[in-house]
N, C-alpha and C positions, 0 to 999 in steps of 0.2 A: 333362265333365270327361276330361282326359287320363289314359290308364293311370297316367303317372307321378305326376300330383299326387293320384290316387286312393291308390296306394300309399303316397305319404308322409302323407297324410291318415289312412291306416289304422294305419300306425306311429307316428305322433303320439297316436291313441286308444289302442293298445295301450301306448304308454309311460307315459301318463295312467292307464290303468288298473292298470297294474303297480305304479306309484308310491301310487296309491291303495291297493292289497292290501297293501304294506309298512306303510304308514301304519297300516291297521286291524289288523294283525298286531301291531305294536308295542303300539297302545294295547291290545288284547286281553291281552297277556302282561303288560302293566303292571296289570291288574285281576286275570289270574289269579294272579299270583307276584310283589308288588310288591317284596318284600324281596330278589329276585334281582337286581333291577337298581338298587337305590338306590344311590346313592353314598355311600361313607362317610362319615360326618359331617355330610351334608346331611339336612335334615327331612324326613320320608317324604313322599310325595306323598298329598294326598287322594284317595279313590277314590270317585267320585259313585255312589250307590246309585242303581238306576233308579227312575224317578218311579212306585213301586210301595207299596200300603199294606202288604201281604202278599208276601214273595219266598218261594221254595222252591228247595230244592238237592235232586236225588235223589242219595241215599246208595247204594243199592243197589236191583238188579233181578234178581230170579231166577224160575224156571219151578217151578211146585209140580205135580207128578203125583199124580193122584189115586189112593187105595189103596183100593180097593173092598172088599176083605177088612176092613177097618179101620172101615169107615163112612163112607170119605172119598168123597164122590160125585163130584167135580167136578176138572178141571185148572184152575189159576190162575196169574196172572202177579203175583208177589208184590212189592212195592216198600215202601223205606223214605224217608222224605222228612224234611227239615230245614225247617220253617217257621220265619220270621223276621219280627217284628213292628215295623214302620216307621211305625206310627201313634204318635200323644202319648198313647194312653189304653192302659191295660191291657184285655186282651181276654179274654172269659168264654168264648165261641164265635164260630166263623167257618164259612161255606159258600161254595163256588165250584167252579172246576174247574182241574184241571192238564191244561194241554195238552201234550201230547207232539208235539215235529217233529224231523226230520231235519237233516243238517247244514247241508241248502239252506233250512231253515225251512219246509219243508212241514208243514202239518199232519198227523200220523199218526192221533191219537185224542185226544177230551177224554175225562177221566174225572171225575165229580163226587165232591166231597169235604166232608164235615162234620166239624170237630174240636171237641168241648165240654169239651176238658183245660183250654182257656185259655193266654194268652202274656202275659209283661208287657210293656210298652212297651219295644222296644229289646231284648227278650229273644228266645228260640228255643225251639222245640218240636220233638220228633220224632214222626211219625206212622209206624206199620207197618200195612199193610192189602194188599190186592190186589184181584184183578178176576178174573170167572169168564174162562176162556180158550175161545174156539171154534175149534177147526182150520179150519172153513171160512170163516171170517171174515177178508178181505184185511189189514184195520187190524190184528187182532190178530196175526196172523202176521208183520205187518211189526214191531209193537211188541215181539214174543218176540224176533225174530230180529235186530234191530239192536242193536249192541253198545252198552253203558252209556256208553261214552265219546263215543260218537255221537249221541249222544240228546240233547235241549234240553228241559228240562222249564220251564215258566211257569205261574204262578198267575194265573188271573183270579178275584177276589175279587167275590162278589156281594152278600153280607150280613155284616156283625158284630154282637155282641151284646157291648157293653163291660160291664166289671166293675161299672159303677155304675148298670147296668140300661137303660141308654140304646142305641138301635138305630140302624144307619146303613146303608144300601142303598147299591151302587155299580153302576156299569153294566160289565159284564163287558167 
């Protein structure tokens, strides 16, 4: 292959990738802020909810430094999440893992969560809690230092107990 055709091939590939990135950015903007791009008088576009049984939104992340004089014996990373029930039945309790990822969707850490407060079908529930922080653990440091806006949180549902008492297990 000649140098000219190699350069043309690379330029074509870069052009294709740039167009794909623009398309993905447009799709993302529609999901994040559908009202900002809606045409006045036009019906709103439907937003597809990912094929998830329960989705999670990270509302807040902060560091809690231990206060040994007050009997508080450990540093923590505290979180606030909003869980949304996309199942057709009301939930009494659920368990699974929140997976934290960076902007490149590389996994930083998985954190197990159990919530026994229940969520109505189509409803939401807020969860507040935290995890012990170990300054010598690379994953803990990465999670602490990454900006909330640069953090992706996904929920992998393991098991649910419905309000009617039935149970269902899911593959994480």
